[in-house]
C-alpha positions in Angstrom: -0.8 -23.9 35.9 2.3 -22.3 37.5 2.2 -18.5 37.4 5.0 -16.4 36.2 5.8 -15.2 39.7 6.5 -18.8 40.8 8.5 -19.7 37.7 12.1 -19.5 38.5 11.6 -18.9 42.2 10.5 -22.4 43.3 11.2 -25.7 41.7 8.1 -27.3 40.3 7.0 -30.6 41.7 6.6 -32.0 38.1 9.2 -32.7 35.5 10.0 -30.2 32.7 8.5 -32.5 30.2 5.1 -32.3 32.0 5.0 -28.5 31.8 2.8 -27.7 28.8 3.1 -24.2 27.4 0.3 -22.4 25.5 1.6 -19.6 23.2 -0.2 -17.1 21.2 1.1 -14.7 18.5 -1.0 -11.6 18.1 -1.5 -8.7 15.6 -3.8 -6.2 17.2 -6.2 -3.9 15.4 -4.8 -1.1 13.3 -5.7 2.6 13.7 -4.4 4.9 11.0 -4.9 8.3 9.4 -4.2 6.6 6.0 -7.6 5.5 4.6 -6.0 3.1 2.1 -4.3 1.2 5.0 -7.6 1.3 6.8 -9.3 -0.3 3.9 -6.7 -3.0 3.2 -5.1 -3.8 6.6 -7.7 -6.5 7.2 -6.7 -8.2 4.0 -3.1 -9.2 4.6 -1.4 -11.9 6.6 1.4 -11.1 9.0 4.3 -13.1 7.5 6.5 -12.2 10.5 4.0 -13.9 12.8 3.7 -16.8 10.4 7.4 -17.3 10.3 7.8 -17.4 14.1 4.8 -19.7 14.4 6.3 -22.1 11.8 9.7 -22.2 13.6 8.1 -22.8 17.0 5.8 -25.6 15.6 8.9 -27.2 14.2 10.2 -27.4 17.8 6.9 -28.9 19.0 5.3 -25.9 20.6 1.6 -25.3 20.3 0.9 -22.0 18.7 -2.3 -20.0 18.1 -2.4 -17.0 15.9 -4.7 -13.9 16.2 -5.1 -11.4 13.4 -7.6 -9.2 15.1 -8.6 -7.1 12.1 -9.0 -10.1 9.9 -11.0 -12.0 12.6 -13.1 -9.0 13.6 -11.9 -9.2 17.2 -12.0 -6.0 19.3 -9.6 -5.3 22.2 -12.0 -6.3 25.0 -12.9 -9.5 23.2 -9.2 -10.3 22.7 -8.4 -9.7 26.4 -11.3 -11.9 27.5 -10.3 -14.7 25.1 -6.7 -14.6 26.3 -7.8 -14.9 29.9 -10.0 -17.9 29.1 -7.2 -19.7 27.2 -4.7 -19.5 30.1 -1.7 -18.7 27.8 1.9 -18.9 29.2 3.5 -16.7 26.6 2.2 -14.0 24.3 4.1 -12.4 21.4 2.7 -9.1 20.0 3.7 -7.7 16.6 3.7 -3.8 16.6 4.1 -1.0 14.2 3.0 2.7 14.2 -0.6 1.8 13.2 -1.3 -0.8 15.9 0.9 0.1 18.9 -1.8 2.0 20.8 -4.3 -0.9 20.6 -1.5 -3.4 21.5 -0.6 -1.5 24.6 -4.3 -1.2 25.6 -4.6 -5.0 25.3 -1.3 -5.8 27.1 -2.1 -3.5 30.0 -5.4 -5.4 30.7 -3.8 -8.8 30.9 -2.8 -10.8 34.0 0.7 -10.5 35.3 1.0 -14.3 35.2 1.4 -14.2 31.4 4.7 -13.2 29.9 4.1 -10.5 27.4 6.8 -10.0 24.7 6.6 -7.1 22.3 8.2 -7.2 18.8 8.1 -5.6 15.4 9.0 -2.1 14.3 7.7 -0.1 17.3 9.5 -2.5 19.7 12.8 -2.3 17.7 12.8 1.5 17.4 11.5 2.3 20.9 12.5 -0.6 23.2 13.3 1.4 26.3 10.1 3.5 26.2 8.1 0.3 26.0 10.0 -1.4 28.8 9.3 1.5 31.1 5.6 0.5 31.0 4.9 -1.8 34.0 2.9 -4.3 32.0 5.5 -5.1 29.3 7.8 -8.0 30.3 10.2 -8.1 27.4 11.0 -6.6 24.0 12.7 -8.2 21.0 14.9 -6.0 18.9 15.1 -6.9 15.2 14.1 -10.2 13.6 12.1 -12.2 16.0 12.3 -15.9 15.0 15.2 -17.2 17.1 15.0 -14.8 20.1 11.3 -15.8 20.6 12.2 -19.5 20.2 14.9 -19.2 22.8 12.5 -17.3 25.1 9.9 -20.1 24.8 12.4 -22.8 25.4 13.8 -21.1 28.5 10.4 -20.3 30.0 9.4 -23.9 29.4 12.4 -25.1 31.4 12.1 -22.4 34.1 15.5 -21.1 33.1 16.9 -17.6 33.4 16.0 -15.5 30.3 18.2 -12.5 31.0 20.9 -13.4 28.5 18.9 -14.1 25.3 20.4 -12.0 22.4 18.1 -9.4 21.0 15.7 -9.8 24.0 15.6 -6.7 26.3 14.1 -6.7 29.8 13.5 -4.1 32.5 16.6 -5.2 34.5 18.7 -5.2 31.3 17.4 -2.6 28.9 20.6 -2.4 27.0 20.7 -6.2 26.5 22.8 -8.1 24.0 22.2 -6.5 20.7 24.5 -8.8 18.7 22.0 -10.6 16.5 21.4 -14.3 16.5 22.8 -15.5 13.1 19.9 -16.2 10.7 19.9 -17.9 7.2 16.5 -17.3 5.6 16.9 -20.6 3.8 17.0 -22.5 7.1 13.6 -21.1 8.2 10.5 -23.2 7.4 7.9 -21.6 5.1 5.5 -19.4 7.2 2.4 -20.9 8.8 -0.6 -19.9 6.8 -3.3 -19.8 9.5 -4.2 -16.2 8.6 -4.4 -17.0 4.9 -7.0 -19.7 5.5 -8.9 -17.2 7.5 -8.7 -14.7 4.7 -10.0 -17.1 2.2 -13.4 -17.0 3.9 -13.5 -13.2 3.5 -14.9 -11.1 0.6 -12.8 -8.5 -1.1 -14.7 -5.2 -0.5 -13.6 -4.0 -4.0 -15.0 -6.9 -5.9 -17.2 -9.0 -3.6 -15.2 -12.1 -4.6 -13.3 -14.5 -2.3 -9.6 -13.6 -1.8 -7.1 -15.8 -3.6 -4.1 -13.6 -2.8 -1.0 -14.4 -0.7 2.1 -12.7 0.5 5.6 -14.1 -0.1 8.9 -12.9 1.3 12.1 -13.5 -0.7 14.5 -11.2 1.0 14.9 -8.9 4.0 16.5 -5.4 4.4 17.3 -2.8 1.8 20.6 -1.4 0.3 19.5 2.2 0.8 18.9 4.4 3.8 16.1 6.8 3.0 15.6 9.3 5.8 11.8 8.6 6.2 12.0 4.8 6.1 12.0 2.5 9.1 13.4 -0.5 7.3 17.1 0.3 7.5 16.7 1.6 11.1 15.0 -1.7 12.0 17.8 -3.9 10.8 20.5 -1.5 11.9 19.3 -1.8 15.5 20.2 -5.5 15.4 23.5 -4.8 13.6 22.4 -6.2 10.2 23.7 -4.2 7.3 23.3 -6.4 4.2 20.2 -7.7 2.3 19.4 -11.3 3.2 18.2 -13.3 0.2 16.4 -16.6 0.0 17.3 -19.2 -2.6 15.3 -18.6 -5.8 14.3 -22.3 -6.1 12.9 -22.3 -2.6 10.9 -19.2 -3.4 9.4 -20.7 -6.6 8.6 -24.0 -4.8 6.7 -22.0 -2.2 4.7 -20.2 -4.9 4.0 -23.5 -6.6 2.6 -24.9 -3.4 0.3 -21.9 -2.9 -0.9 -22.0 -6.5 -1.4 -25.7 -6.9 -2.3 -26.6 -3.4 -5.7 -26.5 -1.7 -5.5 -22.6 -1.4 -5.5 -22.2 -5.2 -3.8 -18.8 -5.0 -3.8 -16.8 -8.2 -2.1 -13.6 -7.0 1.2 -13.1 -5.1 2.6 -9.9 -3.5 6.3 -10.1 -2.8 6.6 -8.1 0.5 10.4 -7.5 0.1 11.5 -4.0 0.9 13.1 -4.0 -2.6 12.4 -7.1 -4.6 15.1 -6.3 -7.2 17.6 -5.0 -4.7 21.3 -5.2 -5.8 20.8 -8.6 -7.4 19.0 -8.3 -10.8 20.2 -11.8 -11.8 18.3 -13.3 -8.9 15.1 -11.5 -9.9 15.4 -12.9 -13.5 16.2 -16.4 -12.2 13.0 -16.4 -10.1 11.1 -15.4 -13.3 12.8 -18.1 -15.3 11.9 -20.8 -12.7 8.2 -19.6 -12.7 8.1 -19.9 -16.5 9.8 -23.3 -16.5 7.3 -24.7 -14.0 4.4 -23.3 -16.0 3.0 -21.5 -12.9 0.2 -19.2 -13.9 0.2 -16.3 -11.4 -0.1 -12.5 -11.1 2.7 -11.0 -9.1 3.2 -7.6 -7.4 6.5 -6.3 -6.3 8.0 -3.2 -4.6 11.2 -1.7 -6.0 13.1 1.5 -6.7 13.2 3.6 -9.9 16.9 3.0 -10.5 16.2 -0.8 -10.7 13.8 -0.6 -13.6 15.3 -1.7 -16.9 13.4 -2.4 -20.1 14.8 -5.9 -20.9 14.6 -7.1 -17.3 11.0 -6.0 -16.8 10.0 -7.3 -20.2 11.1 -10.8 -19.0 9.5 -10.3 -15.6 6.2 -9.5 -17.3 6.3 -12.9 -19.2 6.5 -14.6 -15.8 3.4 -12.8 -14.5 4.8 -9.7 -12.9 1.9 -7.3 -13.6 2.2 -4.6 -10.9 5.1 -2.6 -9.6 5.0 -0.4 -6.5 7.7 2.2 -7.2 9.1 4.5 -4.6 9.2 7.8 -6.5 8.6 10.0 -3.4 9.1 13.3 -5.2 9.6 15.0 -8.6 11.7 17.7 -6.8 15.4 17.1 -6.8 15.9 19.1 -3.6 13.3 17.0 -1.8 14.8 13.7 -3.2 18.2 14.8 -1.7 16.6 15.8 1.6 14.9 12.3 1.7 18.3 10.7 1.0 16.8 8.8 -2.0 20.1 8.6 -3.9 18.1 9.0 -7.0 17.2 11.7 -9.5 14.0 13.2 -11.0 15.3 12.0 -14.5 15.6 8.4 -13.2 12.0 8.5 -11.8 10.6 9.7 -15.1 12.6 7.2 -17.1 11.4 4.3 -14.9 7.7 5.3 -15.2 8.0 5.7 -18.9 9.5 2.1 -19.2 6.6 0.7 -17.2 4.1 2.6 -19.3 5.8 1.3 -22.5 5.6 -2.3 -21.3 2.0 -1.8 -20.1 2.9 -2.9 -16.6 0.7 -1.3 -14.0 2.5 1.0 -11.6 1.6 2.3 -8.1 3.5 5.4 -7.3 4.8 5.9 -3.8 4.8 9.7 -3.2 5.6 12.0 -0.4 4.1 15.4 -1.2 4.6 16.7 2.3 7.5 16.7 4.8 8.6 19.1 7.4 10.5 21.3 4.9 8.2 21.1 1.8 8.0 24.4 -0.1 5.2 25.5 -2.4 7.6 25.1 -5.4 8.4 21.5 -4.5 4.8 20.7 -3.9 3.8 22.1 -7.3 6.5 20.3 -9.1 5.6 16.9 -7.7 1.9 17.5 -8.2 2.4 18.5 -11.9 4.3 15.3 -12.7 1.9 13.2 -10.6 -0.9 14.5 -12.8 0.9 13.4 -15.9 1.4 9.9 -14.6 -2.1 9.7 -13.1 -3.2 10.7 -9.6 -5.2 7.5 -9.6 -1.8 5.6 -9.6 -0.5 7.5 -6.5 -0.6 5.3 -3.4 -1.3 8.1 -0.8 -1.9 11.7 -1.7 -2.0 13.0 1.8 1.1 11.3 3.2 3.3 13.5 5.4 6.5 12.2 6.8 9.3 13.3 9.2 12.9 12.4 8.7 13.0 10.5 11.9 10.0 9.8 14.1 9.9 10.4 17.8 8.0 8.1 20.2 4.2 8.9 20.1 4.7 11.9 17.7 1.8 12.9 15.6 1.5 15.0 12.4 0.4 18.0 14.5 3.9 18.0 16.1 5.8 18.2 12.8 7.0 21.7 12.0 6.1 22.7 8.4 5.7 25.9 6.4 2.5 27.7 7.5 0.9 27.9 4.0 1.8 24.3 3.2 0.5 23.2 6.5 -2.8 24.9 5.9 -3.1 23.3 2.5 -2.2 19.9 3.9 -5.0 20.0 6.5 -7.6 21.4 4.1 -6.9 18.6 1.6 -6.7 16.0 4.4 -10.1 17.0 5.7 -11.6 16.8 2.2 -9.9 13.5 1.5 -11.3 11.8 4.7 -14.8 13.2 4.1 -14.9 11.7 0.6 -13.3 8.4 1.7 -15.8 8.0 4.6 -18.6 8.3 2.1 -17.1 5.6 0.0 -16.7 3.3 3.0 -20.5 3.1 3.3 -20.7 1.4 0.0 -20.8 -2.4 0.3 -18.2 -3.0 -2.4 -15.8 -0.2 -3.1 -14.8 -0.5 -6.7 -11.3 0.3 -7.9 -12.8 2.9 -10.2 -14.5 4.7 -7.3 -11.2 4.9 -5.5 -9.3 6.1 -8.6 -11.9 8.8 -9.3 -11.6 10.0 -5.7 -7.8 10.2 -6.0 -8.0 12.1 -9.3 -10.4 14.6 -7.8 -8.3 15.2 -4.7 -5.1 15.4 -6.7 -6.6 17.9 -9.1 -8.1 20.0 -6.3 -4.7 20.0 -4.5 -2.8 21.0 -7.7 -5.3 23.8 -8.4 -5.0 25.0 -4.8 -1.3 25.3 -5.0 -1.4 26.8 -8.5 -3.5 29.7 -7.2 -0.8 30.6 -4.8 
């Protein structure tokens, strides 16, 4: 096998068609202070990796996919496996939860392998990553076409310096103009990880997983200060939401439900499923009903998108759970977070979902760098009304814009609020670590823990 150092410097003695590339796409293990992510990260496929794999396979490349958490592969084991496989090109997905493990793995790999980093961390901090000697290239923004072009050029021993969205050490500024992408032109994602997941047991029920992820759009119309989504797409000059055709979406769901996977639950991973196109959401529901597809569906959306008639119809199609980004019941904090929403709209949305008996999961931010006791009390009081058990993460703390390698300890915050935060966080992790020792963690056990922590936090603030 030719090494990377010889590629591009000497002409190979064999023809291009004889050069066989081995490519792997990798999601390294997650490390997080969020215990709910810790519990559930091994459950989910990486649809971004699946989409890149499907596109490259369409172009006759051989692809292997690693989801280390799902497969139970540690960093050392992954490094050893990569060395034994003699890969030519590796693509790593990164976010804030797995960037440290990713860099540990990449730093231990041979120089002969081209190591390309993508995902949220790569897009937000490309220059910092390229300063590391063991990182060869970074993709900014959506990765399908840049990675395909990289693979094609490496296979033909061509110069890779001018690939749009691909940054390298000798060209850190790179060409940021995105490669045009139509989501309807992409093949459905490869489901290697889903087949792996089907062999696992859900720790909450002890049953086999029959749940899959589906993506029907990318990007978001809003620009909340704490959110990476808009920043991710802005870095590659994409400003509008990209939508897939509703019929294509429903056909994919039908294949998952009626095919050999026998899926009975779908989670739309769209940043905002409803977005600025409520007619499209209704059309998807109509097509699901027309085809007689029996499925439970989870979505993420904003409070201002929730309307009684629309969600009444969505419920008929199987939409049973809504993750709703409330964030705060303090108007001052909502404005600071740039939510473009009101406390009244949040309350109205939750009341509609309660009336329709649609389960809701509340995305809350009780703490940021400017949280006051009054704001904290207001949000906790309303969260208690709508159920602490329905809050996604009680101990979440965010900063308006993250810095590279910044931790919670670096975030300035009111002294009293900071003390409360770390007291509750310590209690939270103590109780969660006790739960993790149970073979099957029931939903009721998690809900009871959330209620206890929420009530303790509310009482702690009330006493002040």
